[in-house]
C-alpha angles and dihedrals in degrees: 000000000000123000090249092055091045090053092051091050090050092050091050092050090050092051092050090049091050092050090051092050090053091050090052089053091051088050091060090054106037108019139270097292092066090070101068109004092161091062093069106055117181092015117132109245120219123204093213119081120247091250089072090062093056097269123124115245117254119262112256114248123237118260113268111237120192111247091240096042132257118316116242138039113333093008096113091238115185119196127216114273113191116204110257120250113257118233132180119218141145121265088251093057097041100029093131092055097040106116099188123091092198135028125255093246096239114145115243100189120103137010115354103250106173144286129310107259094227108026100031091228119146114259121205130184150129133168096257097047093045090050101042105030111018096032090214093136134035096213124049095225138111129203117194128192131181146124118281119277099024098109106267095139090043092059092048089046089057090051089050092053094045094048091048088057089058094051099264113138114230115215118194099186102189114006104198103187095016105251102154107034095094092047092051090050090050089052090054092252134140124269116195118191118211125189144080109322092358106075144307144217125231101220091197092060111102088207118185092356092060092049092047092049091053091048095048097043125174124065093327090054092051090051090052091048090054090050090050090050090053092050092051091048092050092048094053089046089052091053091051090048090053092050095045098038090227136067124273121261118254096246090051090057089052091052092047092049091051091050092051092049090050092051094048092051093052100039115093120235110283092020124133127233119203135187092257087061089060090055090049092053091048089053094048094046104207119202095257091057094042090053093066093047094059090225092153090211093307110128091199092058090049093052092048090053099048103031096085090051090044092053093049092051090050087052090056094048097042096033135072093294099052099087092054104039106026098076138053121294108275095210126007122216111261107228090205096051115121090225137003130205123182104202114207096161090115090072113092120244091237092056095084095161095056091042091053093046093048092048092050092046092048092050092046092050094042097048089045088058090051091051091049092051092052092046091054090047091050089052091050093244098114138021119265113265131189124212136209118202124200124203109182125183090025093181093069099057091039091059094041098071139345092234091069091057090056092047093050090044090055090047093054090053099042105033092106092059091041091057096234138110124215141202122204120192129192139143109248142346088254089074087079092056091067093066118114103240136037090238092057091047091052091049092050092051088053090063090074095043093054097042115114092210127030116194120191127197121183112323134167116264094248090053091049091052090053090048090048090063089058103036103024109246125184122231090252092052092049092051092046096052092041090056090058091063093061117106121238119272122274092243096057113125127204134076094238099046111143128214111267093245100049112122094010120119140169116218115206125189115180113299095338119119112268121259112225112206139180116216120207113187126212126239090255091054091047091054094046097044112042109144092180098064092128089059096054127083116256098226094190092052091047091052091048091049091049091050091050091049092050090049092051092049091050092049091048090050091053092049094040092233124144096003119128113255094013120111112230122229115266118267097027128112113237130188 
């Protein structure tokens, strides 16, 4: 409809409204029949009002006012105003329409995370992009805290997807739930299951580092072989520490190193060395191993020196760790995979020894793959690749074994030189207070202090005040994040109502003001990253159970068993 036609329609509506108002006024003076005389055809009109016949006069109606006001001068006429169409464009394309003299201050470098909670501007960021491109942070690491169920893993999952699109290789070295296995599969990556009856890791296998050393050759290859030997030695020592509950003695590490060297020298290329082979060498007692025990040709002195180590290795093989670490590696990490996830969710939460050992083995194997990739790139044999490691539920591995605290502590200090970024996720700072020693607690608190980015989901006010002494939070930021930890009101209706703080985060970088964001996930992300799968109905299983029940009822009806009023055949048990 054109504006001219619209104006004519408005004038007509105003005239009709004015005529009706005049009729209402006449009604007040001459009676109700004066309003619409044409509506009562054939009816005998009476000049006297109804009130004269004993009836009460009709109540006068209110004046009808057009919804947009009277047309004409002084009528308060309001025209139609359609909402403008929203468009997104850069300030270069829409510079003439850009109404802001200054930007909103939201970073636009990195993975798109969500919208600014107050300005609505898009906020982008991730540890690698802010370290390499934007130079916002001096350490490519992220530390995230928040109460359960508010979307911490979902935000890191989005970073993982976005970084994979730029060529960065995500490494989830020990997925405890699992939260990231489906995402890694969707990215075309590799998922390796570790646990009893699911898969194992041969801790004596040099893995990608051994293959890279053979490919590089020369002096650089020998250096990489020595590094691989050190990683294997440290991994076996970590397993023994977990079994004993205390570190190995120095002379035992010397004996173990000599055994590993002896095995490598006598194993053909492509051969595999297992933990039972270490026991065999200790039993045989070759000269190279005897030399570090100072036995002086006395077999008794040799047995006294190696028996404690021998017993600990037997404890690994015959104990709770044997099924997982005594055989060959079930699936090796593919150095060319676009993403890798080592799934240890099959290990029970109460099995702390196996959890700690699997975490250490996964980190040793994964970081060895990173070192091999960089060694090949330095030699010009492969393109340079960057990596992004994810350590979710940080409180579980921290409590599993003290060796993991040292490994994570070293990672937070050396990740720049290792060419990888990392994301660590936990609930509160108080998770560090549950560690066994003061040294471990101090190291765990240092994770937050050295993080380039600190992201906060909903947290209690007391926890935010403790965090503010480490990060530097304003009173307004503390109150904002604390409000996200509150549950929804009692009167909220709806089966799918979310907590008020879900998907809301505050990003802190040094002394800069925090950036509050709201994350809205897509349907694809929701399907890939559902951490409440055990609380949803398995429709397929329900249908199968219903089909089995119907089949049993039909069979019972045919046999006449178990039905009221029907006598069961002799010799059968009936309910």
